[in-house]
BALOBA-1460 file (C-alpha; in Angstrom, 3 decimals):
// residues 231
<rec num="1" residu="m" x="0.000" y="0.000" z="0.000"/>
<rec num="2" residu="t" x="1.236" y="3.515" z="-0.785"/>
<rec num="3" residu="l" x="1.545" y="6.301" z="1.787"/>
<rec num="4" residu="l" x="-1.200" y="8.347" z="0.152"/>
<rec num="5" residu="a" x="-4.092" y="5.957" z="0.853"/>
<rec num="6" residu="p" x="-3.712" y="5.821" z="4.679"/>
<rec num="7" residu="t" x="-2.902" y="9.537" z="4.764"/>
<rec num="8" residu="l" x="-6.119" y="10.363" z="2.908"/>
<rec num="9" residu="q" x="-8.109" y="8.116" z="5.225"/>
<rec num="10" residu="s" x="-6.645" y="9.622" z="8.405"/>
<rec num="11" residu="f" x="-7.053" y="13.134" z="6.950"/>
<rec num="12" residu="f" x="-10.802" y="12.637" z="6.569"/>
<rec num="13" residu="t" x="-11.524" y="10.488" z="9.619"/>
<rec num="14" residu="t" x="-8.984" y="11.526" z="12.246"/>
<rec num="15" residu="y" x="-8.148" y="15.101" z="11.280"/>
<rec num="16" residu="l" x="-11.191" y="16.687" z="9.617"/>
<rec num="17" residu="t" x="-13.831" y="14.811" z="11.603"/>
<rec num="18" residu="g" x="-12.079" y="14.145" z="14.897"/>
<rec num="19" residu="q" x="-9.684" y="17.047" z="15.422"/>
<rec num="20" residu="k" x="-11.059" y="19.902" z="13.315"/>
<rec num="21" residu="s" x="-14.724" y="18.920" z="13.670"/>
<rec num="22" residu="a" x="-15.163" y="20.237" z="10.132"/>
<rec num="23" residu="s" x="-18.684" y="20.704" z="8.804"/>
<rec num="24" residu="r" x="-20.118" y="18.036" z="6.537"/>
<rec num="25" residu="h" x="-20.157" y="20.591" z="3.713"/>
<rec num="26" residu="t" x="-16.399" y="21.074" z="4.028"/>
<rec num="27" residu="i" x="-15.809" y="17.331" z="4.214"/>
<rec num="28" residu="a" x="-17.996" y="16.744" z="1.163"/>
<rec num="29" residu="a" x="-16.207" y="19.468" z="-0.829"/>
<rec num="30" residu="y" x="-12.785" y="18.054" z="0.038"/>
<rec num="31" residu="r" x="-13.970" y="14.530" z="-0.787"/>
<rec num="32" residu="d" x="-15.260" y="15.633" z="-4.199"/>
<rec num="33" residu="t" x="-11.944" y="17.345" z="-4.972"/>
<rec num="34" residu="w" x="-9.923" y="14.241" z="-4.240"/>
<rec num="35" residu="r" x="-12.366" y="12.043" z="-6.143"/>
<rec num="36" residu="l" x="-11.898" y="14.299" z="-9.176"/>
<rec num="37" residu="l" x="-8.104" y="14.298" z="-8.805"/>
<rec num="38" residu="l" x="-7.851" y="10.519" z="-8.479"/>
<rec num="39" residu="t" x="-10.188" y="10.070" z="-11.463"/>
<rec num="40" residu="y" x="-8.040" y="12.498" z="-13.461"/>
<rec num="41" residu="l" x="-4.854" y="10.556" z="-12.648"/>
<rec num="42" residu="n" x="-6.535" y="7.311" z="-13.617"/>
<rec num="43" residu="a" x="-7.626" y="8.742" z="-16.977"/>
<rec num="44" residu="q" x="-4.343" y="10.491" z="-17.752"/>
<rec num="45" residu="e" x="-1.817" y="7.978" z="-16.455"/>
<rec num="46" residu="n" x="-3.860" y="4.789" z="-16.045"/>
<rec num="47" residu="r" x="-3.070" y="4.754" z="-12.340"/>
<rec num="48" residu="q" x="-5.496" y="3.049" z="-9.974"/>
<rec num="49" residu="p" x="-6.238" y="5.059" z="-6.807"/>
<rec num="50" residu="v" x="-4.733" y="2.360" z="-4.566"/>
<rec num="51" residu="g" x="-1.411" y="2.663" z="-6.432"/>
<rec num="52" residu="i" x="-1.087" y="6.459" z="-6.404"/>
<rec num="53" residu="d" x="1.601" y="7.828" z="-4.099"/>
<rec num="54" residu="f" x="2.868" y="11.282" z="-3.166"/>
<rec num="55" residu="a" x="5.501" y="11.076" z="-5.905"/>
<rec num="56" residu="d" x="2.627" y="11.057" z="-8.422"/>
<rec num="57" residu="l" x="1.281" y="14.339" z="-7.040"/>
<rec num="58" residu="s" x="3.946" y="16.745" z="-8.160"/>
<rec num="59" residu="a" x="3.310" y="20.458" z="-8.497"/>
<rec num="60" residu="e" x="3.258" y="19.992" z="-12.284"/>
<rec num="61" residu="t" x="0.587" y="17.291" z="-11.993"/>
<rec num="62" residu="i" x="-1.565" y="19.386" z="-9.671"/>
<rec num="63" residu="t" x="-1.219" y="22.402" z="-11.972"/>
<rec num="64" residu="a" x="-2.267" y="20.271" z="-14.958"/>
<rec num="65" residu="f" x="-5.277" y="19.018" z="-12.984"/>
<rec num="66" residu="l" x="-6.325" y="22.584" z="-12.176"/>
<rec num="67" residu="a" x="-6.029" y="23.492" z="-15.856"/>
<rec num="68" residu="h" x="-8.174" y="20.440" z="-16.684"/>
<rec num="69" residu="l" x="-10.883" y="21.721" z="-14.347"/>
<rec num="70" residu="e" x="-11.018" y="25.037" z="-16.172"/>
<rec num="71" residu="t" x="-10.607" y="23.882" z="-19.777"/>
<rec num="72" residu="d" x="-12.292" y="20.472" z="-19.843"/>
<rec num="73" residu="r" x="-14.839" y="20.706" z="-17.040"/>
<rec num="74" residu="h" x="-15.402" y="24.447" z="-17.613"/>
<rec num="75" residu="n" x="-15.152" y="25.234" z="-13.898"/>
<rec num="76" residu="s" x="-14.927" y="28.865" z="-12.866"/>
<rec num="77" residu="v" x="-11.823" y="30.364" z="-11.263"/>
<rec num="78" residu="p" x="-13.449" y="30.414" z="-7.783"/>
<rec num="79" residu="t" x="-14.243" y="26.695" z="-8.158"/>
<rec num="80" residu="r" x="-10.668" y="26.037" z="-9.286"/>
<rec num="81" residu="n" x="-9.386" y="27.908" z="-6.237"/>
<rec num="82" residu="a" x="-11.692" y="25.937" z="-3.924"/>
<rec num="83" residu="r" x="-10.326" y="22.666" z="-5.336"/>
<rec num="84" residu="l" x="-6.783" y="23.930" z="-4.797"/>
<rec num="85" residu="a" x="-7.627" y="24.801" z="-1.184"/>
<rec num="86" residu="a" x="-8.790" y="21.218" z="-0.611"/>
<rec num="87" residu="i" x="-5.528" y="19.886" z="-2.056"/>
<rec num="88" residu="h" x="-3.497" y="22.310" z="0.044"/>
<rec num="89" residu="a" x="-5.344" y="21.173" z="3.187"/>
<rec num="90" residu="l" x="-4.240" y="17.567" z="2.655"/>
<rec num="91" residu="f" x="-0.656" y="18.595" z="1.928"/>
<rec num="92" residu="h" x="-0.494" y="20.790" z="5.062"/>
<rec num="93" residu="y" x="-1.606" y="17.742" z="7.031"/>
<rec num="94" residu="a" x="0.839" y="15.415" z="5.253"/>
<rec num="95" residu="a" x="3.804" y="17.734" z="5.856"/>
<rec num="96" residu="f" x="3.904" y="16.685" z="9.534"/>
<rec num="97" residu="l" x="3.447" y="12.972" z="8.803"/>
<rec num="98" residu="h" x="5.869" y="12.548" z="5.911"/>
<rec num="99" residu="p" x="8.845" y="14.923" z="6.228"/>
<rec num="100" residu="e" x="10.660" y="12.798" z="3.644"/>
<rec num="101" residu="h" x="8.361" y="14.443" z="1.063"/>
<rec num="102" residu="a" x="8.997" y="17.962" z="2.359"/>
<rec num="103" residu="d" x="10.271" y="19.312" z="-0.966"/>
<rec num="104" residu="l" x="7.300" y="17.953" z="-2.933"/>
<rec num="105" residu="v" x="4.868" y="19.251" z="-0.313"/>
<rec num="106" residu="a" x="6.464" y="22.705" z="-0.380"/>
<rec num="107" residu="r" x="6.197" y="22.876" z="-4.161"/>
<rec num="108" residu="v" x="2.509" y="21.960" z="-4.133"/>
<rec num="109" residu="l" x="1.783" y="24.437" z="-1.343"/>
<rec num="110" residu="a" x="3.505" y="27.123" z="-3.428"/>
<rec num="111" residu="i" x="0.809" y="26.832" z="-6.133"/>
<rec num="112" residu="a" x="-1.097" y="30.076" z="-5.791"/>
<rec num="113" residu="p" x="-4.809" y="30.623" z="-6.260"/>
<rec num="114" residu="k" x="-5.812" y="32.670" z="-9.264"/>
<rec num="115" residu="n" x="-6.976" y="36.226" z="-8.850"/>
<rec num="116" residu="t" x="-10.462" y="36.822" z="-10.098"/>
<rec num="117" residu="a" x="-12.558" y="39.898" z="-10.666"/>
<rec num="118" residu="r" x="-15.792" y="40.229" z="-8.759"/>
<rec num="119" residu="p" x="-18.501" y="40.710" z="-11.402"/>
<rec num="120" residu="l" x="-21.721" y="42.520" z="-10.750"/>
<rec num="121" residu="i" x="-24.504" y="40.116" z="-9.849"/>
<rec num="122" residu="n" x="-27.084" y="39.932" z="-12.613"/>
<rec num="123" residu="y" x="-30.665" y="38.868" z="-12.092"/>
<rec num="124" residu="l" x="-33.138" y="37.078" z="-14.313"/>
<rec num="125" residu="s" x="-36.123" y="39.076" z="-15.449"/>
<rec num="126" residu="d" x="-39.629" y="37.777" z="-14.743"/>
<rec num="127" residu="s" x="-40.018" y="36.669" z="-18.359"/>
<rec num="128" residu="e" x="-36.665" y="34.837" z="-18.238"/>
<rec num="129" residu="v" x="-37.730" y="33.057" z="-15.067"/>
<rec num="130" residu="d" x="-41.003" y="32.017" z="-16.714"/>
<rec num="131" residu="v" x="-39.154" y="30.569" z="-19.718"/>
<rec num="132" residu="l" x="-36.712" y="28.739" z="-17.431"/>
<rec num="133" residu="l" x="-39.499" y="27.188" z="-15.350"/>
<rec num="134" residu="r" x="-41.336" y="26.023" z="-18.470"/>
<rec num="135" residu="t" x="-38.286" y="24.136" z="-19.770"/>
<rec num="136" residu="p" x="-38.447" y="20.883" z="-17.716"/>
<rec num="137" residu="p" x="-41.097" y="18.453" z="-19.057"/>
<rec num="138" residu="s" x="-44.008" y="18.459" z="-16.628"/>
<rec num="139" residu="s" x="-45.132" y="15.022" z="-17.845"/>
<rec num="140" residu="r" x="-42.102" y="13.349" z="-16.231"/>
<rec num="141" residu="w" x="-41.256" y="12.955" z="-12.536"/>
<rec num="142" residu="v" x="-37.718" y="14.201" z="-13.094"/>
<rec num="143" residu="g" x="-39.044" y="17.225" z="-14.991"/>
<rec num="144" residu="r" x="-41.385" y="18.187" z="-12.161"/>
<rec num="145" residu="r" x="-38.529" y="17.720" z="-9.696"/>
<rec num="146" residu="d" x="-36.157" y="19.898" z="-11.731"/>
<rec num="147" residu="r" x="-38.747" y="22.650" z="-12.113"/>
<rec num="148" residu="l" x="-39.364" y="22.698" z="-8.361"/>
<rec num="149" residu="i" x="-35.612" y="22.738" z="-7.682"/>
<rec num="150" residu="m" x="-35.234" y="25.804" z="-9.910"/>
<rec num="151" residu="l" x="-38.284" y="27.496" z="-8.384"/>
<rec num="152" residu="t" x="-36.957" y="26.890" z="-4.866"/>
<rec num="153" residu="l" x="-33.501" y="28.213" z="-5.733"/>
<rec num="154" residu="i" x="-34.933" y="31.298" z="-7.447"/>
<rec num="155" residu="t" x="-37.380" y="32.230" z="-4.687"/>
<rec num="156" residu="t" x="-35.200" y="31.420" z="-1.653"/>
<rec num="157" residu="g" x="-31.618" y="32.048" z="-2.759"/>
<rec num="158" residu="l" x="-30.415" y="28.767" z="-1.242"/>
<rec num="159" residu="r" x="-26.937" y="27.525" z="-2.013"/>
<rec num="160" residu="v" x="-26.784" y="24.243" z="-3.928"/>
<rec num="161" residu="s" x="-25.362" y="22.480" z="-0.854"/>
<rec num="162" residu="e" x="-28.243" y="23.839" z="1.247"/>
<rec num="163" residu="l" x="-30.797" y="22.617" z="-1.265"/>
<rec num="164" residu="t" x="-29.316" y="19.102" z="-1.566"/>
<rec num="165" residu="s" x="-29.300" y="18.743" z="2.235"/>
<rec num="166" residu="l" x="-32.886" y="20.001" z="2.625"/>
<rec num="167" residu="t" x="-35.185" y="17.531" z="4.393"/>
<rec num="168" residu="w" x="-38.952" y="17.606" z="4.880"/>
<rec num="169" residu="a" x="-38.356" y="18.372" z="8.561"/>
<rec num="170" residu="d" x="-36.681" y="21.629" z="7.473"/>
<rec num="171" residu="l" x="-39.881" y="22.860" z="5.819"/>
<rec num="172" residu="q" x="-42.720" y="24.724" z="7.499"/>
<rec num="173" residu="l" x="-45.422" y="24.864" z="4.833"/>
<rec num="174" residu="s" x="-48.176" y="26.499" z="6.889"/>
<rec num="175" residu="r" x="-48.116" y="30.112" z="7.978"/>
<rec num="176" residu="p" x="-45.565" y="31.475" z="8.450"/>
<rec num="177" residu="a" x="-44.151" y="29.343" z="5.642"/>
<rec num="178" residu="h" x="-40.372" y="29.050" z="5.756"/>
<rec num="179" residu="t" x="-37.446" y="26.675" z="5.480"/>
<rec num="180" residu="v" x="-34.497" y="26.169" z="7.811"/>
<rec num="181" residu="c" x="-31.242" y="26.156" z="5.846"/>
<rec num="182" residu="h" x="-28.155" y="24.366" z="7.145"/>
<rec num="183" residu="g" x="-25.458" y="26.413" z="5.488"/>
<rec num="184" residu="k" x="-21.758" y="26.913" z="5.184"/>
<rec num="185" residu="g" x="-19.777" y="26.950" z="8.411"/>
<rec num="186" residu="r" x="-22.657" y="25.360" z="10.378"/>
<rec num="187" residu="k" x="-24.640" y="28.584" z="10.080"/>
<rec num="188" residu="d" x="-28.377" y="27.915" z="10.109"/>
<rec num="189" residu="r" x="-30.835" y="30.494" z="8.835"/>
<rec num="190" residu="v" x="-34.556" y="30.762" z="8.239"/>
<rec num="191" residu="t" x="-35.747" y="31.692" z="4.750"/>
<rec num="192" residu="p" x="-39.383" y="32.600" z="3.937"/>
<rec num="193" residu="l" x="-41.261" y="30.592" z="1.313"/>
<rec num="194" residu="n" x="-43.570" y="32.471" z="-1.024"/>
<rec num="195" residu="p" x="-47.075" y="31.100" z="-1.741"/>
<rec num="196" residu="d" x="-46.195" y="29.595" z="-5.150"/>
<rec num="197" residu="t" x="-43.185" y="27.710" z="-3.825"/>
<rec num="198" residu="c" x="-45.095" y="26.586" z="-0.747"/>
<rec num="199" residu="r" x="-48.012" y="25.320" z="-2.873"/>
<rec num="200" residu="d" x="-45.708" y="23.369" z="-5.197"/>
<rec num="201" residu="l" x="-43.758" y="21.861" z="-2.295"/>
<rec num="202" residu="l" x="-47.026" y="20.649" z="-0.760"/>
<rec num="203" residu="a" x="-47.995" y="19.074" z="-4.098"/>
<rec num="204" residu="w" x="-44.530" y="17.511" z="-4.357"/>
<rec num="205" residu="g" x="-44.936" y="15.961" z="-0.926"/>
<rec num="206" residu="r" x="-48.308" y="14.477" z="-1.892"/>
<rec num="207" residu="e" x="-46.874" y="13.129" z="-5.157"/>
<rec num="208" residu="n" x="-44.092" y="11.428" z="-3.217"/>
<rec num="209" residu="r" x="-46.556" y="9.939" z="-0.701"/>
<rec num="210" residu="n" x="-45.746" y="12.289" z="2.186"/>
<rec num="211" residu="p" x="-42.250" y="10.936" z="2.922"/>
<rec num="212" residu="d" x="-40.694" y="10.664" z="6.360"/>
<rec num="213" residu="p" x="-39.570" y="14.057" z="7.780"/>
<rec num="214" residu="s" x="-35.938" y="12.888" z="7.774"/>
<rec num="215" residu="q" x="-35.994" y="12.175" z="4.026"/>
<rec num="216" residu="p" x="-34.487" y="14.678" z="1.553"/>
<rec num="217" residu="v" x="-36.961" y="16.878" z="-0.298"/>
<rec num="218" residu="f" x="-35.169" y="16.343" z="-3.607"/>
<rec num="219" residu="t" x="-33.709" y="12.968" z="-4.517"/>
<rec num="220" residu="a" x="-31.590" y="11.658" z="-7.370"/>
<rec num="221" residu="q" x="-32.975" y="8.123" z="-7.431"/>
<rec num="222" residu="g" x="-35.502" y="6.756" z="-4.987"/>
<rec num="223" residu="t" x="-34.599" y="8.195" z="-1.590"/>
<rec num="224" residu="r" x="-30.928" y="8.878" z="-2.384"/>
<rec num="225" residu="r" x="-29.774" y="12.419" z="-1.643"/>
<rec num="226" residu="p" x="-28.392" y="14.161" z="-4.760"/>
<rec num="227" residu="t" x="-24.835" y="15.460" z="-4.895"/>
<rec num="228" residu="a" x="-23.896" y="19.041" z="-5.699"/>
<rec num="229" residu="d" x="-22.952" y="18.106" z="-9.285"/>
<rec num="230" residu="g" x="-26.343" y="16.514" z="-9.926"/>
<rec num="231" residu="r" x="-25.383" y="12.847" z="-9.577"/>
């Protein structure tokens, strides 16, 4: 077994969960980054995850992976920087465990995030929202789900991670209608629900046979909670 596999495991179980008590959103984001990186190495170099070691994670390899995120996956610069932060977190942790890789670790930690301009936030017009909500096919279960996801995001301003973690227990669909959002950094907040969204959520609950309060409001397949990238 390589050094990377047990280091990754202890990073997620011992360090992030046990010592840092990181939020599940942080853990999920870091997990997704490393899943993408290991998949990239498998595709580019035909390396199975169990055989990948620190020597395979040079600064050049990490830089190429970041370029892949932007050019092939069309990720934005902030997303690229978030993935780099997740990689840096593991290398900061590994620096104390594997001093024999100090030079490699230092080179990876020297990869800088990209600067990015902060654009003005644009908003959809009412007519644009109407067109968007008419796009999913209402004759299909997945179409009705996707329309309600878009309606909920538009009318509440939830983050994607907040929406995917939303359960029926988080919804109050009688007056005053609202949802409890479990957000970034363990910050909970209450967001009002307008009448249209509340009505459609009630109909969605009836269509799905009034699921258990602990079940997610939106599922990928059956009762499985969707991931942030729609899987």
